[in-house]
C-alpha positions as CSV (number, residue, x, y, z in Angstrom):
1,M,-1.9,-94.6,17.2
2,T,0.8,-97.2,17.7
3,G,-1.9,-99.8,18.1
4,L,-3.6,-98.9,14.8
5,K,-0.2,-98.9,13.0
6,A,0.6,-102.3,14.6
7,Q,-2.6,-103.6,12.9
8,G,-1.2,-102.5,9.6
9,Q,-3.5,-99.4,9.3
10,R,-2.2,-96.3,7.6
11,V,-2.8,-93.1,9.7
12,V,-3.5,-89.8,8.0
13,H,-3.3,-86.6,10.0
14,C,-4.9,-83.2,9.3
15,H,-4.4,-80.1,11.4
16,G,-5.9,-76.6,11.5
17,V,-8.2,-74.0,13.1
18,F,-11.4,-75.1,11.2
19,D,-13.3,-72.2,12.8
20,L,-16.2,-72.3,10.4
21,L,-16.6,-75.8,9.0
22,H,-17.6,-75.7,5.3
23,V,-17.7,-77.9,2.2
24,G,-14.0,-77.1,1.4
25,H,-13.0,-78.6,4.7
26,I,-15.2,-81.7,4.1
27,R,-13.7,-82.3,0.7
28,H,-10.2,-81.8,2.1
29,F,-10.9,-84.5,4.8
30,E,-12.4,-86.9,2.4
31,M,-9.5,-86.6,0.0
32,A,-7.1,-87.0,2.9
33,K,-8.9,-90.1,4.1
34,R,-8.2,-91.8,0.7
35,E,-4.5,-91.6,1.5
36,G,-4.9,-94.1,4.3
37,D,-7.2,-96.0,6.6
38,V,-7.7,-93.8,9.7
39,L,-8.1,-90.0,9.6
40,V,-7.0,-88.1,12.7
41,V,-7.7,-84.3,12.9
42,T,-6.2,-82.0,15.5
43,V,-7.4,-78.5,16.2
44,T,-5.5,-75.4,17.0
45,P,-6.5,-74.3,20.6
46,D,-8.1,-70.9,21.1
47,A,-5.0,-69.4,22.8
48,F,-3.0,-69.9,19.6
49,V,-5.5,-68.7,16.9
50,N,-4.0,-65.7,15.2
51,K,-6.9,-64.7,13.0
52,G,-7.6,-61.2,14.3
53,P,-10.2,-59.7,16.7
54,G,-13.2,-61.9,17.4
55,R,-11.5,-65.1,16.4
56,P,-12.0,-67.9,16.8
57,L,-15.7,-67.5,16.2
58,F,-16.3,-70.9,17.8
59,N,-14.3,-72.1,20.8
60,Q,-12.0,-75.1,20.6
61,H,-14.5,-77.6,22.0
62,L,-17.3,-76.6,19.6
63,R,-14.8,-76.8,16.7
64,A,-13.7,-80.3,17.8
65,E,-17.3,-81.5,18.3
66,S,-18.2,-80.4,14.7
67,L,-15.2,-82.3,13.3
68,A,-16.0,-85.4,15.3
69,A,-19.5,-85.5,13.7
70,L,-18.0,-86.1,10.2
71,E,-18.1,-89.7,9.1
72,C,-14.7,-89.7,7.5
73,V,-13.0,-88.5,10.7
74,A,-12.0,-91.2,13.2
75,Y,-10.3,-89.2,15.9
76,V,-10.3,-85.6,16.9
77,A,-8.0,-83.9,19.5
78,I,-7.4,-80.3,20.6
79,N,-3.7,-79.5,20.2
80,E,-1.5,-78.4,23.1
81,W,0.9,-76.4,21.0
82,P,0.6,-73.5,18.5
83,T,1.6,-75.7,15.6
84,A,1.3,-79.4,14.5
85,V,5.1,-80.1,14.8
86,E,5.0,-81.6,18.3
87,T,1.8,-83.5,17.5
88,I,3.3,-85.0,14.4
89,R,6.2,-86.3,16.4
90,L,3.8,-87.9,18.9
91,L,1.3,-89.3,16.3
92,R,4.0,-90.4,13.8
93,P,1.4,-90.4,10.9
94,D,2.0,-92.1,7.6
95,V,0.6,-89.1,5.8
96,Y,0.2,-85.5,6.8
97,A,-2.4,-83.7,4.6
98,K,-2.7,-80.0,3.9
99,G,-4.7,-78.0,1.5
100,K,-3.3,-76.9,-1.9
101,E,-2.8,-73.4,-0.7
102,Y,0.2,-74.7,1.4
103,A,1.9,-76.4,-1.5
104,D,4.0,-73.3,-2.1
105,A,5.9,-72.9,1.1
106,T,7.0,-69.4,0.3
107,Q,3.4,-68.2,0.6
108,D,3.1,-69.4,4.2
109,V,3.7,-66.3,6.3
110,T,4.3,-68.4,9.4
111,G,7.0,-70.6,7.8
112,K,5.5,-73.5,9.8
113,I,4.7,-75.7,6.7
114,R,8.5,-76.3,6.3
115,E,8.8,-77.3,10.0
116,E,5.8,-79.6,9.7
117,T,7.1,-81.2,6.5
118,Q,10.4,-81.8,8.2
119,A,8.7,-83.3,11.2
120,V,6.7,-85.7,9.0
121,Q,9.8,-86.8,7.1
122,D,11.6,-87.3,10.4
123,V,9.0,-89.8,11.6
124,G,9.0,-91.7,8.3
125,G,5.9,-90.2,6.8
126,R,5.1,-88.0,3.8
127,I,3.1,-84.9,3.2
128,C,0.4,-84.6,0.6
129,F,-1.6,-81.6,-0.6
130,T,-5.3,-82.1,-1.4
131,D,-6.6,-80.3,-4.5
132,D,-10.3,-79.6,-4.6
133,I,-12.8,-76.7,-4.1
134,T,-11.5,-74.2,-1.5
135,F,-13.2,-71.6,0.6
136,S,-11.8,-69.2,3.2
137,S,-13.3,-69.5,6.7
138,S,-12.1,-66.0,7.4
139,Q,-13.9,-64.6,4.3
140,L,-17.1,-66.4,5.2
141,I,-17.0,-65.2,8.8
142,N,-16.2,-61.6,7.6
143,D,-19.1,-61.7,5.2
144,G,-21.7,-63.4,7.3
145,F,-20.7,-63.3,10.9
146,S,-19.1,-59.9,11.4
147,V,-18.3,-59.2,15.0
148,F,-18.0,-55.5,14.4
149,P,-20.6,-52.7,14.6
150,P,-21.9,-51.4,11.2
151,K,-19.6,-48.4,11.1
152,T,-16.5,-50.4,11.7
153,A,-17.6,-53.1,9.2
154,Q,-18.2,-50.3,6.6
155,W,-14.7,-48.9,7.2
156,L,-13.1,-52.3,6.7
157,R,-15.0,-52.7,3.4
158,S,-13.8,-49.3,2.3
159,F,-10.3,-50.0,3.4
160,K,-10.1,-53.2,1.4
161,Q,-11.1,-51.3,-1.7
162,R,-8.2,-48.8,-1.3
163,Y,-5.5,-51.2,-0.1
164,S,-4.7,-54.8,-0.9
165,V,-3.4,-57.5,1.4
166,G,-0.1,-57.1,-0.4
167,D,0.1,-53.4,0.6
168,V,-0.3,-54.4,4.3
169,T,2.0,-57.4,4.3
170,E,4.7,-55.4,2.4
171,A,4.5,-52.7,5.0
172,L,5.0,-55.2,7.7
173,D,7.8,-57.0,5.9
174,R,9.7,-53.7,5.5
175,T,10.0,-53.4,9.3
176,T,12.5,-56.3,9.4
177,T,15.3,-54.1,8.0
178,L,15.1,-51.3,10.6
179,K,17.4,-51.1,13.6
180,A,15.5,-49.9,16.7
181,L,16.6,-48.6,20.0
182,V,14.2,-48.4,23.0
183,V,14.9,-46.0,25.9
184,G,12.8,-46.0,29.1
185,E,12.0,-47.4,32.5
186,A,11.9,-51.1,32.9
187,I,8.8,-52.2,34.8
188,I,7.9,-55.6,36.3
189,D,4.2,-56.1,36.2
190,E,2.8,-58.5,38.9
191,Y,-0.8,-59.7,39.1
192,V,-1.8,-61.1,42.5
193,F,-5.0,-63.1,42.2
194,C,-7.2,-63.3,45.3
195,D,-10.7,-64.5,46.3
196,G,-12.8,-62.0,48.3
197,L,-13.7,-63.3,51.7
198,G,-15.6,-60.3,53.0
199,K,-15.3,-57.6,55.7
200,S,-13.2,-58.3,58.7
201,S,-15.4,-58.9,61.8
202,K,-13.1,-56.6,63.9
203,D,-12.0,-53.8,61.6
204,P,-13.4,-52.0,58.5
205,V,-11.1,-54.0,56.3
206,L,-11.9,-56.1,53.2
207,A,-10.2,-59.6,53.5
208,F,-9.0,-61.6,50.5
209,Q,-7.5,-65.1,50.2
210,Y,-4.4,-65.3,48.0
211,R,-4.6,-67.7,45.0
212,S,-1.7,-67.1,42.6
213,T,0.7,-64.6,41.1
214,E,1.7,-64.0,37.5
215,T,4.6,-61.8,36.5
216,F,5.3,-60.1,33.2
217,A,8.0,-57.9,31.7
218,G,6.4,-54.4,31.3
219,G,7.4,-50.9,30.5
220,S,10.3,-50.5,28.1
221,L,10.9,-54.3,28.4
222,A,7.6,-54.9,26.7
223,V,8.2,-52.3,24.0
224,A,11.6,-54.0,23.2
225,N,10.0,-57.4,23.0
226,H,7.3,-56.2,20.6
227,L,9.9,-54.6,18.4
228,A,12.0,-57.8,18.4
229,G,9.1,-59.6,16.8
230,F,9.5,-57.3,13.7
231,C,13.1,-56.0,13.6
232,R,16.2,-58.2,13.4
233,E,18.2,-55.8,15.5
234,V,16.8,-54.2,18.7
235,S,18.6,-52.6,21.6
236,L,17.3,-51.5,25.0
237,I,18.8,-48.9,27.3
238,T,17.1,-49.0,30.7
239,A,17.8,-48.8,34.5
240,L,17.5,-51.7,36.9
241,G,17.5,-51.1,40.6
242,A,20.5,-51.3,42.9
243,S,18.2,-53.3,45.2
244,D,15.5,-55.8,44.2
245,R,17.2,-55.8,40.8
246,S,15.4,-58.9,39.3
247,E,18.0,-58.9,36.5
248,E,17.7,-62.7,36.0
249,F,14.0,-62.4,35.4
250,V,14.4,-59.5,33.0
251,R,17.1,-61.2,31.0
252,Q,15.0,-64.4,30.7
253,A,11.9,-62.4,29.8
254,L,13.5,-60.5,26.9
255,R,13.5,-62.0,23.4
256,S,16.8,-63.4,22.2
257,N,17.4,-60.6,19.6
258,V,17.1,-57.8,22.2
259,Q,20.6,-56.4,23.1
260,S,20.2,-55.0,26.6
261,H,22.2,-52.2,28.2
262,F,21.4,-52.0,31.9
263,V,22.5,-49.2,34.1
264,T,22.2,-49.3,37.9
265,W,19.5,-47.1,39.4
266,H,21.4,-46.1,42.5
267,G,19.3,-45.8,45.7
268,A,16.2,-47.5,44.1
269,P,14.7,-50.9,43.3
270,T,13.7,-52.0,39.8
271,I,10.2,-50.6,39.4
272,H,7.5,-53.1,40.3
273,K,3.8,-52.5,39.8
274,R,1.7,-55.0,41.7
275,R,-2.0,-55.3,40.9
276,F,-4.4,-57.2,43.2
277,V,-7.1,-58.9,41.1
278,D,-10.3,-60.5,42.1
279,T,-10.3,-64.0,40.6
280,H,-14.1,-64.1,40.0
281,T,-14.6,-60.8,38.3
282,S,-11.1,-60.0,37.1
283,A,-11.6,-56.6,38.6
284,R,-8.4,-54.8,39.8
285,M,-9.0,-53.9,43.4
286,F,-5.7,-52.2,44.4
287,E,-2.3,-51.3,42.9
288,L,1.0,-51.1,44.8
289,Y,4.0,-49.3,43.2
290,L,7.5,-50.4,44.4
291,M,9.7,-47.5,43.4
292,V,11.6,-44.5,44.7
293,D,9.9,-41.2,43.7
294,E,12.9,-39.0,44.0
295,P,15.3,-37.2,41.5
296,L,17.6,-39.5,39.6
297,A,21.0,-39.9,41.2
298,R,23.8,-38.1,39.2
299,A,25.7,-41.3,38.8
300,T,22.7,-43.0,37.2
301,Q,22.1,-40.1,34.9
302,A,25.8,-40.1,33.9
303,D,25.6,-43.8,33.0
304,I,22.5,-43.3,30.9
305,L,24.0,-40.4,29.0
306,R,27.2,-42.4,28.4
307,A,25.2,-45.4,27.0
308,L,23.1,-43.1,24.8
309,R,26.2,-41.3,23.4
310,R,27.6,-44.7,22.5
311,E,24.5,-46.2,21.0
312,V,22.0,-43.6,19.7
313,D,23.6,-42.8,16.4
314,R,23.5,-46.4,15.3
315,Y,19.7,-46.8,15.0
316,D,17.1,-46.0,12.4
317,V,14.4,-45.5,15.0
318,V,14.7,-44.5,18.6
319,I,11.6,-45.2,20.6
320,V,11.2,-43.4,24.0
321,A,8.8,-45.1,26.4
322,D,8.7,-42.5,29.2
323,Y,6.6,-43.7,32.1
324,G,7.4,-40.6,34.2
325,H,9.2,-42.3,37.0
326,G,12.4,-40.3,36.7
327,M,14.7,-42.0,34.3
328,L,14.2,-39.5,31.4
329,T,15.7,-36.4,32.9
330,P,16.1,-33.0,31.0
331,P,19.7,-33.8,30.0
332,V,18.7,-37.3,28.8
333,I,15.8,-35.8,26.8
334,K,18.0,-33.1,25.3
335,L,20.5,-35.7,24.1
336,L,17.7,-37.8,22.5
337,C,16.1,-34.8,20.8
338,D,19.5,-33.7,19.5
339,R,20.9,-37.0,18.3
340,A,18.1,-39.5,17.4
341,R,17.7,-40.0,13.6
342,F,14.0,-40.7,14.0
343,L,12.6,-40.1,17.4
344,A,9.2,-41.6,18.5
345,V,7.9,-40.7,22.0
346,N,5.2,-41.6,24.4
347,T,4.9,-39.9,27.7
348,Q,2.5,-42.0,29.8
349,A,0.2,-40.5,32.4
350,N,-0.2,-42.9,35.4
351,A,-0.9,-42.8,39.1
352,G,2.9,-42.8,39.8
353,N,3.6,-39.5,38.0
354,R,0.3,-37.8,38.9
355,G,0.0,-35.8,35.6
356,F,3.5,-34.3,35.7
357,N,4.7,-36.3,32.7
358,T,3.5,-34.5,29.6
359,I,4.8,-34.5,26.0
360,S,5.9,-30.8,26.1
361,R,8.9,-32.0,28.2
362,Y,10.3,-33.0,24.7
363,P,11.1,-30.0,22.5
364,R,11.0,-32.1,19.4
365,A,10.1,-35.5,18.0
366,D,9.5,-37.1,14.6
367,Y,6.4,-39.0,15.9
368,V,4.4,-38.8,19.1
369,C,1.9,-41.5,20.2
370,L,-0.4,-40.6,23.1
371,A,-3.6,-41.7,24.7
372,G,-6.5,-39.3,24.6
373,H,-6.3,-38.5,28.3
374,E,-2.6,-37.7,27.9
375,V,-3.4,-35.1,25.3
376,A,-6.0,-33.6,27.7
377,L,-3.4,-33.4,30.5
378,E,-1.0,-31.6,28.3
379,T,-3.5,-29.0,27.3
380,R,-5.4,-28.9,30.6
381,L,-8.6,-29.2,28.7
382,R,-10.8,-32.1,29.6
383,H,-13.8,-31.7,27.3
384,A,-12.6,-30.0,24.1
385,D,-12.7,-31.6,20.7
386,Q,-9.8,-34.0,20.3
387,R,-8.7,-32.5,17.0
388,E,-8.5,-29.1,18.6
389,L,-6.4,-30.5,21.4
390,I,-4.0,-32.1,19.0
391,L,-3.6,-28.9,17.1
392,E,-2.9,-27.2,20.4
393,V,-0.2,-29.8,21.3
394,T,1.5,-29.1,17.9
395,K,2.2,-25.6,19.2
396,R,4.1,-26.9,22.2
397,I,6.4,-29.5,20.6
398,T,8.0,-29.5,17.2
399,C,6.6,-32.7,15.7
400,P,4.9,-33.3,12.4
401,R,3.1,-36.6,13.2
402,F,0.8,-37.7,16.0
403,T,-1.3,-40.7,16.9
404,V,-3.9,-40.4,19.6
405,T,-5.5,-43.6,20.9
406,Q,-9.1,-43.3,22.1
407,G,-10.0,-46.7,23.4
408,R,-13.3,-47.9,21.8
409,G,-13.3,-44.7,19.8
410,G,-10.4,-46.0,17.7
411,V,-7.3,-43.9,16.8
412,L,-6.9,-40.4,15.4
413,H,-3.8,-39.6,13.3
414,Y,-2.5,-36.1,12.4
415,E,0.3,-35.1,10.1
416,S,1.3,-31.5,9.4
417,G,0.3,-30.6,5.8
418,V,-1.9,-33.8,5.5
419,G,-4.5,-33.4,8.2
420,F,-6.5,-36.0,10.2
421,T,-7.1,-39.7,9.6
422,E,-9.5,-41.7,11.7
423,V,-9.4,-45.5,12.1
424,P,-12.1,-47.4,14.2
425,A,-11.2,-49.7,17.0
426,L,-11.1,-53.4,16.2
427,A,-11.1,-54.9,19.7
428,T,-14.0,-57.2,20.4
429,K,-12.9,-58.6,23.8
430,V,-11.3,-56.5,26.5
431,I,-9.6,-58.3,29.5
432,D,-6.9,-55.8,30.4
433,R,-5.8,-52.6,28.8
434,V,-2.3,-52.6,30.4
435,G,0.3,-52.9,27.7
436,A,-1.9,-52.1,24.7
437,G,-0.5,-48.6,24.3
438,D,3.1,-50.0,24.3
439,A,2.2,-52.4,21.5
440,V,0.6,-49.7,19.4
441,L,3.6,-47.4,20.0
442,A,6.0,-50.1,18.9
443,V,4.5,-51.1,15.7
444,T,3.2,-47.7,14.5
445,S,6.6,-46.2,15.1
446,L,8.2,-48.6,12.7
447,L,5.5,-48.0,10.1
448,V,5.5,-44.2,10.4
449,A,9.3,-44.1,10.2
450,Q,9.0,-45.6,6.7
451,G,6.2,-43.3,5.5
452,I,3.5,-45.9,5.3
453,P,0.0,-44.5,4.6
454,W,-1.9,-43.5,7.8
455,E,-4.8,-45.8,7.2
456,I,-2.5,-48.8,7.1
457,V,-0.6,-47.5,10.2
458,G,-3.9,-47.2,12.0
459,F,-5.3,-50.6,10.8
460,V,-2.2,-52.5,11.9
461,G,-1.9,-50.5,15.1
462,N,-5.5,-51.4,16.0
463,V,-5.0,-55.0,15.2
464,A,-2.0,-54.9,17.7
465,G,-4.1,-53.2,20.3
466,A,-7.0,-55.6,19.9
467,Q,-4.6,-58.6,20.4
468,M,-3.2,-57.0,23.5
469,V,-6.4,-56.0,25.3
470,A,-7.7,-59.6,24.8
471,E,-4.9,-60.9,27.1
472,L,-3.8,-60.2,30.6
473,G,-1.2,-57.4,30.7
474,N,2.0,-58.2,28.7
475,Q,1.2,-62.0,28.8
476,V,1.8,-62.0,25.0
477,T,3.9,-60.0,22.6
478,I,3.0,-59.0,19.1
479,D,5.2,-59.9,16.1
480,R,5.2,-59.7,12.4
481,V,3.7,-63.1,11.8
482,S,0.8,-62.7,14.2
483,M,0.1,-59.2,12.9
484,T,0.2,-60.4,9.3
485,K,-2.1,-63.3,10.0
486,G,-4.6,-61.1,11.8
487,A,-4.5,-58.4,9.1
488,V,-4.9,-60.9,6.3
489,A,-7.8,-62.6,8.0
490,L,-9.7,-59.3,8.4
491,M,-9.1,-58.3,4.8
492,K,-10.4,-61.5,3.2
């Protein structure tokens, strides 16, 4: 762009997703072009499009190709970053053009228009807002290109008749005032990617060639990170190993507004779960748990109890992420049940606890969030009706509110005195289910603690779950902005 500016040409820059190119976009570009000589358009890459499940409808290359076909557009590029700020600093445009819907910065849920305006001013340019016919790509896609089955699409239409966008965004905004405490095992999730070579010629062994490793903060660390995207104040009480502690990794992986309280797990490493994944099919071939499957040392339990006595009374919501690996002992559970102001609990069933970690270990809770198979384990009934199973669980724990996730079957909520509420699944792409339940637990706990209507709780929770299953493990964390953008896009 420096060459163009050296020739005296004024550069105008537009940036956005532009998922479904329509006449509103074309008029926007034409009006922007009148502000200068050369129009440059940059496109938000697929990885940073927060428009809900199934979006973007068209991938970044197709979106860029469509824009490049417009006569008024001189240059098109796919952005490398989630916003235009870094691009503005590189391009140094004379004018940065946005649509009139961004003129009121207070209506931008991301807050990025302020940063972009500042970036333009810093490079000596100015921002302008075009004012012509407008359409919503999200609304056009929802109306004409729905990615959901008819039953889900019908539920969304019905939901939009009962609740407004403002109802949902207000519910999400209210989470910022809550103080949340997370208690549970820290887990480091490793994905080891390999290429299959075939059977060994000497032994009945499958051979693989190592390619790469990706490591994420899982378990209670992931739950705390999700909460930190909503609440200003989040604390975490967890145990890191006396050996293979990985504390530096954990501290770097936690969001800046998570206050951590680490106790030492004597005689054990920090829990690692290593998954070996075929690079071609993304199928998980083998899992390796690095942990000590023995009763918690008394010194470790004493440290956890001491931390809880010091902290638990300070928080509006206490979320227990119990993965069944030994940190949540009966004395710890008793203290939590006795002292927590609002107690939300998930007891996960996984290969490491072999079905011994059931919700009836907790005598009471204010909210329980479980997967369908975890309810079945508690009741020891595999094929009974899910509603009957939930009612059976209510006899085993004093708790008025339940959420049961059912994968592609959506979620089922139950509240004593209210009854059942069903919300369909919103996921359209499933890469990895690891971490989805943690995200649902985090966001729904905050909403339930405030008495938000169950349909809104389920809708937002399923948006969170859809975002997580579309990514590898805990590669991403949810936050209020991404949830708001996803929810708003689905409700247009």
